[in-house]
FIVO-447732 format. One record per atom (N, C-alpha, C): residue in three letters; x, y, z negated. Coordinates in steps of 0.02 Angstrom, whole numbers, plus 50000, padded with zeros to 5 digits. Example, Ala and Ser with C-alpha at 12.3 -4.5 7.8 and 13.67 -1.06 7.14 Angstrom:
ALA506604971649610ALA506154977549610ALA506604983549610SER506424988849646SER506844994749643SER506455000249606
//
This chain:
MET515274638551531MET515104639751600MET515254647051618THR515554648151676THR515704654951699THR515144657451744ALA514984663951737ALA514444666851778ALA514584665851852ARG514064664251889ARG514124663451962ARG514094670351995ALA514524671352044ALA514574677752077ALA514044678452132LEU513894684652150LEU513414686152203LEU513604682652268ASP514244682352283ASP514464679252345ASP514264671852349GLU514224668652291GLU514004661652290GLU513274661152312LEU512864665952290LEU512164666052311LEU512114667352386LEU512504672052410LEU512494673652482LEU512714667652523ALA513194663852496ALA513434657852532ALA512884652552536GLU512444652252485GLU511884647652486GLU511384649452540GLY511344656052553GLY510864658552601GLY510274661752566VAL510104667852585VAL509554671452553VAL509024673752602ARG509134672652667ARG508634675052715ARG507954671952701GLY507464676352695GLY506784674152682GLY506634672652609ARG507144672952566ARG507054671552495ARG506934678052457HIS506524677752405HIS506434683452360HIS507004683352308VAL507354688852302VAL507894689352253VAL507724695052204LEU507674693352141LEU507514698152089LEU508164701252064VAL508244707752070VAL508864711152051VAL508734715851993ARG509104715051939ARG509074720051884ARG509584725451901SER509344731351919SER509774737051935SER509734742151879ASP510184746951880ASP510184752351831ASP509994758851867LEU509364760751860LEU509124767051889LEU508934771951834ASN509224770851776ASN509074775151718ASN509474781651725VAL509214786051766VAL509564792251784VAL509244798351750PRO509644803551736PRO509354809651708PRO508934813251760LEU508374816051737LEU507924819851781LEU507924827151762GLU507724831251810GLU507644838451796GLU506984840751827GLY506714846351802GLY506074848851826GLY505504846251784GLU504894847451806GLU504314845251769GLU503774842851817GLY503354838351791GLY502774836051830GLY502964833451898ALA502604835851948ALA502714833552017ALA503394835552044SER503714840452012SER504364842852037SER504954839152004LEU504814834051964LEU505354830051934LEU505804827251988ALA506464827951978ALA506944825452026ALA507564822951990VAL507944818852024VAL508554815951995VAL509084821351988ALA509364821951927ALA509884826851915ALA510584824151928ASP510674817651920ASP511324814351931ASP511174807551960ASP511354806552024ASP511184800352058ASP511744795152056GLY512224795952011GLY512794791452008GLY512594784152001ARG512114782551958ARG511914775651948ARG511544772952008ILE511174777152042ILE510824774952103ILE511324773152157ARG511824777452165ARG512344775952215ARG512724769652197ALA512844768652133ALA513204762652112ALA512804756252123SER512134756852124SER511704751052134SER511634749252208LEU511784753852252LEU511664752852323LEU512044747052355PRO512694746152340PRO513064740852376PRO512764733952371VAL512554731852311VAL512264725252303VAL511594724652338LEU511184729852332LEU510534729752366LEU510644729352442HIS511134733052467HIS511284733052538HIS511534726152561LYS511974723152521LYS512234716452537LYS511654711452546LEU511204711552498LEU510644706852499LEU510174708252557ALA510024714652567ALA509564716552622ALA509864714552690GLU510504715852698GLU510844714152761GLU510834706652774ALA510844702852719ALA510844695552726ALA510144692752735GLY509634697252735GLY508954695152749GLY508544693452688ALA508794695052628ALA508404693652567ALA507804698352563ARG507304696152528ARG506724700352511ARG506834702452438VAL507074708452429VAL507354710652365VAL506824714052322ILE506774711952260ILE506334715052211ILE506774718052156VAL506754724552147VAL507184728052099VAL506804729352035MET507104727351979MET506854728951913MET507304734151881ALA507014739051848ALA507424744251815ALA506994747751762HIS507334751651721HIS506974755751672HIS507214762851677LEU506854767351645LEU507064774351641LEU506814777151575GLY507284779651535GLY507104782751471GLY506844777751420ARG506484780351371ARG506244776151316ARG505504777051304PRO505084774951352PRO504364775151341PRO504174770351285LYS503574771051259LYS503364767151200LYS502974760851219GLY503174757551273GLY502844751351291GLY502194752251329GLU502084758251356GLU501494759551397GLU501674765051447PRO501284765551502PRO501454770451554PRO501464777651529GLU502004781351547GLU502064788451533GLU502354791551597GLU501994796251625GLU502184798951691GLU502884801851692ARG503104804751637ARG503764807851636ARG504324802651639TYR504154796351629TYR504654790951633TYR504554786651695SER504144788751742SER504034784951803SER504694784551842LEU504794778751875LEU505384777951917LEU505304781151985ARG504734784351998ARG504614787252064ARG505164791952087PRO505404796752045PRO505934801252069PRO506574797452088ALA506734792152051ALA507324788152066ALA507234784452132VAL506624782152144VAL506484778652207VAL506504783452266VAL506264789452256VAL506314794652309VAL507044795652329ARG507474796152279ARG508194797152294ARG508494790852326LEU508294784952302LEU508534778752331LEU508344778352405LYS507744780352422LYS507524780252492LYS507954784952535GLU508144790552506GLU508564795352543GLU509264792552557LEU509514788352512LEU510194785752517LEU510234779152554ALA509694775252552ALA509724768252575ALA509664767552650PRO510054762952679PRO509994761352750PRO509494755652762PHE509064754252713PHE508564748952719PHE507894751652695THR507364747952710THR506694750052691THR506584749052616VAL506334754252583VAL506214754052511VAL505474755352498LYS505154750952460LYS504454751752440LYS504424752352364PHE503864754852340PHE503794756052268PHE503134753452243ALA503144749352190ALA502544746952158ALA502394751252097GLU501774753152088GLU501584757452032GLU501474753451968ASP501604746951971ASP501564742751911ASP502164737851912THR502204733551861THR502764728951858THR502564721851878VAL502054719051848VAL501844712251864VAL501094711951878GLY500794717651892GLY500074717951907GLY499924716351979ASP499304717651998ASP499074715952066ASP499474719652120GLY499634725952106GLY500014729852156GLY500694726852169ALA501054725252116ALA501714722252123ALA501674715452157LYS501184711452138LYS501114704752167LYS500984705252242SER500544709852261SER500374710552332SER500964712952373LEU501304718152348LEU501884720852384LEU502454715752388ALA502554711952335ALA503084706852335ALA502924701452387ALA502304699352389ALA502104694152437ALA502164696452509ASP502074702952520ASP502094705652588ASP502794707752611LEU503284707352567LEU503964709452585LEU504214705552645GLN504564709052690GLN504884705952747GLN505634705252734ASP505964701152773ASP506684700252767ASP507034706952772GLY507494708352724GLY507884714552726GLY507544720452694GLU506944719652667GLU506594725152633GLU506704724852558VAL506644730652526VAL506754731252454VAL506144734252421LEU505904731052368LEU505344733552329LEU505584735152259VAL505444741252236VAL505624743352167VAL504994743052125LEU505024739452070LEU504464739252023LEU504464745351978GLN503884747051953GLN503824752651906GLN504224751051842ASN504364756151803ASN504764755751742ASN504584749651699LEU505064745151690LEU504964739151651LEU504714740651580ARG504944746251552ARG504774747751483ARG504074750551475PHE503694750851530PHE502984752351525PHE502604746251498ASP502944740551496ASP502664734451467ASP503054733051402ALA502714733051346ALA503044732351281ALA503414725751273ARG503254720851313ARG503584714351308ARG504314714651331GLU504484719351373GLU505174719951398GLU505674720551341THR505514724651291THR505984725951236THR505774722751170SER505274718451172SER505004715451111SER505534711451073LYS505474711551007LYS505914707350965LYS505654700250962ASP505044699150986ASP504734692550986ASP504964688751048ASP505324683251037ASP505584679451094ASP505034677051141ALA504484674851113ALA503934672251155ALA503644677651200GLN503574683751175GLN503314689251215GLN503784690951272ARG504434691351257ARG504924692851310ARG504924687351363GLN504894681151340GLN504924675551387GLN504304675351431ALA503734677251404ALA503114677451444ALA503174682751499PHE503454688451481PHE503554693751531PHE504054691551584ALA504584688251562ALA505084685651610ALA504774680651657GLU504324676451633GLU503984671651675GLU503584675151730GLU503234680551711GLU502834684251760GLU503274687751811LEU503844690251789LEU504304693451836LEU504584688251884ALA504774682451858ALA505054677151900ALA504534674651951ALA503904674751931ALA503374672351975ALA503314676552038LEU503544682752036LEU503514687152095LEU503954684452151THR504424680052135THR504894677652186THR504634671452222GLY504064668752201GLY503814662752233GLY504184656552209GLY504264651652252GLY504554645352231GLY505284644452244ASN505614649352276ASN506314648452295ASN506714654752280GLY506584657852223GLY506904664252208GLY507574663552173ALA507874669252161ALA508514669552124ALA508524676152086TYR508974676552037TYR509044682551996TYR509764685051999VAL509854691552008VAL510514694652007VAL510504700351956ASP510974700051908ASP511044705551860ASP511584710251885ASP511374716251905ASP511854721251928ASP511804727651887ALA511504727051827ALA511404732851784ALA511864732651724PHE512494734651734PHE512964734351679PHE512724738651620GLY512394744251634GLY512174748651582GLY511654745651536ALA511404739651552ALA510894736351511ALA511124729651483VAL511744727451497VAL511944720751476VAL512004719951401HIS512004725551364HIS512044725051291HIS511354724651259ARG510834724051301ARG510144723651276ARG509864716651283LYS509564714051230LYS509234707551234LYS508504708751255HIS508424710451319HIS507774712051347HIS507564706651397ALA506924706451412ALA506664701251456ALA507004701251524SER507114707151553SER507394707551621SER508154706651623VAL508464706151565VAL509184705551560VAL509384698651532PHE509044696551480PHE509224690451445PHE508774684451463ASP508124685251454ASP507664679551461ASP507584677451534ILE507594682151580ILE507474680651650ILE508004675951678ALA508614676251651ALA509164672151677ALA509054664751665ALA508584663051621ALA508414655951609ALA507824653651652LYS507514658251688LYS506924656751728LYS507084655651802LEU507654658151825LEU507854657751895LEU508604656251900PRO508834653651956PRO509554653151966PRO509854660151959ALA510354660951915ALA510594667651897ALA511304668851922PHE511424675051944PHE512064676951972PHE512274683851946GLN512924684851944GLN513204691251921GLN513304695951980GLY513024701951975GLY513104706852029GLY513804709652032ASP513984712452089ASP514654715152100ASP514814720852053LEU514304724952038LEU514424730651993LEU514604728251923VAL514244723351897VAL514404720551831VAL515104717451832ARG515254713851885ARG515914710651890ARG516474715851890THR516394721251927THR516894726551930THR516984729751862GLU516424731151828GLU516464734351762GLU516854729851713LEU516734723351716LEU517074718751671LEU517814718351687GLU517984718551750GLU518694718451769GLU519054724651741VAL518724730451745VAL519014736651719VAL519094736151643LEU518574733951608LEU518604733551536LEU519114728451512THR519214723151551THR519724718251534THR520414721451537ARG520524725851586ARG521154729351591ARG521274733851530LEU520724736451501LEU520794740851443LEU520904736951378THR520704730651376THR520734726951313THR521274721651311ASP521394718251366ASP521854712551364ASP522594714551367ALA522774718651416ALA523474720451423ALA523534727351456PRO523304732551422PRO523334739251452PRO524064741451462GLN524184744851517GLN524854747451530GLN524964753551484ARG525494753651448ARG525614758851399ARG526064764351426PRO526004770351397PRO525574772251340PRO524824772051357TYR524434769851308TYR523714769251315TYR523384774651272VAL523044779251306VAL522714784951272VAL521964784151276VAL521634784751219VAL520904784651216VAL520664791551194VAL520194794351233VAL519914800951217VAL519184799851197LEU519014801651136LEU518334800651110LEU518014807351092GLY517404808151114GLY517024814251097GLY516304812351084GLY515854817051099GLY515154815851084GLY514974818551016SER514344817750998SER514094821150939SER514264817750873LYS514174811150869LYS514224807850803LYS514794802850799VAL515184803250746VAL515714798450735VAL515424791550720SER514814791250692SER514514784850676SER514384780650738ASP514294783950796ASP514194780350858ASP514834777050883LYS515394779150857LYS516034776850883LYS516434772750832LEU516154771650772LEU516544768450719LEU516824761650739ALA516404757350767ALA516634750650783ALA517164750650838VAL517084755150887VAL517574755350941VAL518234758150915ILE518204762950870ILE518824765550839ILE519174759950802ASP518794756150764ASP519074750750724ASP519424745650769ASN519124744050826ASN519404739050870ASN519994741650911LEU520014748250922LEU520544751150963LEU521174752950923LEU521104753150857LEU521674755250817LEU522294750950827GLY522194744650841GLY522774740350852GLY522954739650925ARG522584743150969ARG522694742351041ARG522944748751074ALA522644754551056ALA522824760951086ALA523444763751053ASP523814767851091ASP524384771351062ASP524184778051032TYR523694781351065TYR523454787851041TYR522694788051048ILE522364790750998ILE521644792051001ILE521544799550992LEU521294802851045LEU521164810051044LEU520434811051027VAL520294815250978VAL519604816050954VAL519364823150965GLY518784823750999GLY518464830251009GLY517724829551000GLY517334834351026GLY516614834051020GLY516374835250949GLY515724834150939GLY515444835150872GLY515734830550820MET515974824650841MET516234819850793MET516874822250759VAL517214827150791VAL517854829350763VAL517784832750695PHE517204835550681PHE517134839350619PHE517124834750558THR516904828550568THR516954823750513THR517684821950500PHE518084821550554PHE518794820250546PHE519144826150511LEU518964832150531LEU519274838050501LEU519084838550427ALA518444837250413ALA518214837550343ALA518554832150301ALA518694826450332ALA519024821050296ALA519734823050276GLN520014827950311GLN520674830550293GLN520644836450246GLY520034838050225GLY519944843350176GLY519784850150206TYR519684850650272TYR519544857050303TYR518804858750296LYS518654865150291LYS517964867650292LYS517744868150365VAL517134865850381VAL516914865850451VAL516274869950461GLY516114874250413GLY515534878650421GLY514894874650429ALA514484876850478ALA513844873450490ALA513894868450547SER514494866450564SER514594861650618SER514314854850599LEU514194850750650LEU513934844050639LEU514414840150594LEU514154837350540LEU514564833850491LEU514184827950464GLU514494822050466GLU514204815950437GLU514574814550372GLU514314817250318GLU514644816550253GLU514704809350231ASP514224805150251ASP514234798250230ASP514784794150265GLN515114797250314GLN515654793850350GLN516344796250331LEU516394800950284LEU517044803850267LEU517544798650242ASP517314794250198ASP517774789250171ASP517994784350226THR517534782650270THR517714778150325THR518244781350370VAL518154787750385VAL518634791250427VAL519314791750393ARG519314793050328ARG519954793250291ARG520304786450296GLY519904781150293GLY520184774450299GLY520504773350367TYR520174775950420TYR520444775150487TYR521094779150496LEU521114785050467LEU521714789150472LEU522304785650438ALA522164782350382ALA522694778650347ALA522894772350386LYS522394768950412LYS522514762750449LYS522914764150513ALA522794769950543ALA523144771650605ALA523904771950594LYS524104774650538LYS524814775150522LYS525134768250517GLU524754763550488GLU525004756750479GLU525044752950545SER524574754450591SER524524750650654SER524944753550710GLY525254759350699GLY525654762350751GLY525254766350801CYS524624767550786CYS524194771650828CYS524144778650798SER524144783750839SER524124790650813SER523464794050833PHE523124796850783PHE522554801150797PHE522814808150814ILE522544811150866ILE522714818050883ILE522074822050879LEU522054826850832LEU521464830950821LEU521584838050847PRO521054841650862PRO521134848550886PRO521464852950834THR521864857650858THR522174862650814THR521794869150815ASP521344869850865ASP520924875850868ASP520224873850893ILE519744877850873ILE519034876350886ILE518684882650911VAL518214881750958VAL517784887350979VAL517184887350932VAL517144892650891VAL516604893150841VAL516094898250866ALA515454896450862ALA514914900750886ALA514454902850830GLU514114908250842GLU513644911050793GLU513034906450786LYS512834903250842LYS512254898850842LYS512314893950900PHE511864889150902PHE511864884250957PHE511454887051014ALA511784890451060ALA511444893551116ALA511944895151171ALA511724895251233ALA512174896351289ALA512494903251286ASP512134908051259ASP512384914951258ASP512634917051189ALA512774912251146ALA512984913751077ALA513664917251075ALA513714922151031ALA514364925251019ALA514834919850991HIS515474920051011HIS515934914850990HIS516654917450990GLU517084913750956GLU517794915350956GLU518194909050941VAL518824909350958VAL519274903750946VAL519644904750880VAL519624899650837VAL519974900050773VAL520374893750761ARG520834893950715ARG521214887950697ARG520744882950665ALA520884876550677ALA520454871250651ALA520424871250575ASP520964873550542ASP520974873550469ASP520724880250440GLU520464884550484GLU520214890950461GLU519534892650492MET519114887450502MET518484888650537MET518024893550501GLU518014893150434GLU517584897750397GLU517894904650392GLY518484905450421GLY518794912050425GLY518574915950486SER518154912750528SER517894916350587SER517414921750563ARG517234926150608ARG516784931650588ARG516084929250572PHE515944922750585PHE515294920050571PHE515264916550503GLY515844915950471GLY515884913050404GLY515634905850402ALA515314904150346ALA515094897250335ALA514514895350381SER514214900050416SER513654898450461SER513894897150532GLY514544897850545GLY514804896650611GLY514764889250631ILE514664888050696ILE514584881250722ILE515124879950774GLY515504874650765GLY516004872750815GLY515664869550875LEU515764872350936LEU515434869750995LEU515914867351049ASP516564867951037ASP517044865451086ASP517734865251053ILE518174861151081ILE518874861551059ILE519174867851090GLY519674870651058GLY519974876851081GLY520444875751140PRO520664881151172PRO521104880651231PRO521774877351217ASP522074878851159ASP522714875651143ASP522634868051136SER522084866051104SER521954858851096SER521814855551163ALA521434858951205ALA521274856251271ALA521914855051311GLU522374859851307GLU523004859151343GLU523424853451314ALA523424852851248ALA523804847451215ALA523514840651235PHE522854840151238PHE522524833951259PHE522724832451331ALA522724837451374ALA522904836551444ALA523614833851451GLN524074836551412GLN524764834251415GLN524824827051393GLN524444825151342GLN524454818251319GLN524184813551372ILE523654815751406ILE523364811751460ILE523854810851517HIS524204816251535HIS524684815951590HIS525264811151576SER525414810151512SER525974805851494SER525764798451488ALA525114797051497ALA524864790251487ALA524854786251552ASN524884779751543ASN524804775151600ASN524104772151603THR523744772451546THR523054770251543THR522664775251500VAL522084777451526VAL521674782251489VAL520944779951491PHE520624779551433PHE519904778351428PHE519594784351393TRP519074787151425TRP518754793151397TRP518004791851389ASN517754792951329ASN517044792451316ASN516814798151271GLY516404802551297GLY516114807951257GLY516414814651273PRO515994819751286PRO516234826451301PRO516574829751241MET516994834751255MET517374838251204MET516974843751170GLY516424845751202GLY516014851051174GLY515334851051208VAL514964856351199VAL514304856851229VAL514394859051302PHE514574854351345PHE514764856051413PHE514184858851454GLU513564857551430GLU512984860251467GLU512964867851465PHE513304870851415PHE513364878151410PHE514054880051436ASP514074884351487ASP514714885851519ASP515244888551471ALA515014892351421ALA515484895351374ALA515844890051332PHE515544884051328PHE515824878751285PHE515994872451325ALA516154873351389ALA516314867751434ALA517054867151448HIS517454871951424HIS518164872151442HIS518534865751421GLY518414863451360GLY518774857551336GLY518614851451378THR517974850351393THR517764844651433THR518044845251504ARG518014851251532ARG518274852351600ARG519024850951602THR519394853151552THR520114852151551THR520304844851546VAL519944841051504VAL520064833951498VAL519914830351564ALA519354832051595ALA519174829051659ALA519694830551713LYS519924836751716LYS520424838651765LYS521084834951753ALA521254834051690ALA521864830351673ALA521824823151697LEU521234820151691LEU521154813251715LEU521234812851791THR520974817851826THR521034817751899THR521754818651922GLY522164821851880GLY522864822851898GLY523334817651870SER523054812651836SER523474807551805SER523714802451857ASP524324799951848ASP524584794551889ASP524394787751861GLY524094787751801GLY523914781451769GLY523224779051789PHE523004773651758PHE522344770851770PHE521844774351724THR521364777951753THR520904782151714THR520194779551718VAL519874778951661VAL519184776451658VAL518744781351620VAL518204783451652VAL517704787651619VAL517144783051595GLY517024782951530GLY516594777951500GLY515854779051505GLY515604781551559GLY514884781951570GLY514534787051526GLY513864786651525GLY513454790951483GLY513564798351495ASP513634802251441ASP513724809451446ASP514374811251481SER514884807151475SER515514808551507SER515434808551583ALA515074803451609ALA514964803051681ALA514544808951705SER514024810751666SER513614816451685SER514024822851684ALA514484823351636ALA514884829451630ALA515334830351690VAL515694825151711VAL516154825951766VAL515794827951830ARG515194825251839ARG514814826951900ARG514524833951896SER514244835751838SER513944842351832SER514474847851834LEU515094846151816LEU515634851051819LEU515974851251887GLY515724847251934GLY515954847752002GLY516524843152023PHE516674838051982PHE517214833552000PHE516954827852044ASP517384825552088ASP517214820052134ASP517334813452099ASP516854808752106ASP516924802152075ASP517574798752095ASN517784799752157ASN518374796352183ASN519034798952154ALA518994804452116ALA519594807252085ALA519794803452022PHE519364798852000PHE519494794951940PHE519614787651958GLY519984784151916GLY520094777051929GLY519434773151930HIS519004774751882HIS518354771351877HIS517894775551834ILE517274776251856ILE516754779351815ILE516244773951798SER516184772251736SER515734766951715SER515004769251720THR514564764351734THR513854765851735THR513524764551667GLY513924761951620GLY513624760251555GLY514014762851496GLY513794768451468GLY514134771151409GLY514094766651349GLY513474764851330GLY513374760551272GLY513654753651281ALA513564750951341ALA513824744151355ALA514584744051354SER514894749351381SER515634749751380SER515884749851309LEU515574753951267LEU515794754451197LEU515724747851160GLU515144744651171GLU515034738351135GLU515524732951158TYR515704733051222TYR516204728251246TYR516874729751213LEU517054736151210LEU517694737951179LEU517694736751104GLU517094736351075GLU517044734651004GLU517164727250992GLY517154723351046GLY517244716151041GLY516594712351031LYS516034715551043LYS515384712251034LYS515224707651092ALA514844702451078ALA514574698051131ALA513944701451158LEU513904702451223LEU513364706051254LEU512844701251282PRO512204701851263PRO511684697151282PRO511644695851357GLY511694701151398GLY511644700151470GLY512194695951499LEU512794696351469LEU513354692351492LEU513284685151467ILE513054684351406ILE512934677751378ILE512434673951421ALA511904677551442ALA511374674451482ALA511634671751548LEU512104675151578LEU512374673051642LEU512874667351635ASP513144666451576ASP513664661451565ASP513384654751541ARG512744654651523ARG512474648451493ARG512274643351547
//
């Protein structure tokens, strides 16, 4: 069975019906206490079109979402309130907020919803059943969520960033109500299909971030698909060490060295080329104001910081080489920053890669997560890229070839 699209639900008619929507409002926050505010509203903006479609059609919309990783009970720092404040600022429809998920407050507000209004429930993960490994507990929570819709409800999954989770609001709920695929999820899948089924070549993949272990499966699956894999970020030091280079006090996963050596050998056999940095920005310590210098990748311990030096960015020569490779590509997928972009002194590599993507004539995809936050915090416009994914982890797991629970649930 193929997932039913949102337009099919709209064709059935939603005026006066309660529609439960799983959205992705898991946004980074800044500030403290009462001054907590949304630092990057990309996911909120991405959630708006489906909510607007439903509200315009007269649905009584109930939004489910999570934020952060609370321990199954309310924690103020993980409240969805700041996200709802931003949603209210952006939305052309009425937005209400319940301070609970399936309690008396949520039930009352859901029952009182009028046509075209939107109610956001408090963080789903304040209830331990949302993420429980126990099927019965998740299903019980899903039943209570479904009950908020009354007797003629429907469910729409529009949270691509959560489709790789077997959670009550993603997996179990789809068996409790007529289920439909949101436009955001559909778009994300169309983009990922372009990256996996028949990418226009040359196909360049840029991987960064802190740990190579987070990217092992996607590297394995891309070796026979991509033409070039460019490696930066903290994960690059395991690659450099696998080639016998000293990397000082840089992040290193020694238990992955043999695996990386295997990938380097396999790449030669598959016709895929790894491109590693030739120079590194080495710092005295992990700090925004740390003394630093650029050294050759094979001479990191030759910096003035010796064996205590920490690599915090790819060097300028490497950044330029990566940019040239991106410009020559017809398809580019990027996941993971090239360095500690939050510190201006170590943001050059990430900024250069992002700028190269904006100047590319090919199809460019930013794979969500830290990459999406980086392009926005560095001042780039979302529209300058072919696509910015809302789901870093979900994108990677799809590219790994994994079956994603949220997609399975919609197809059954």
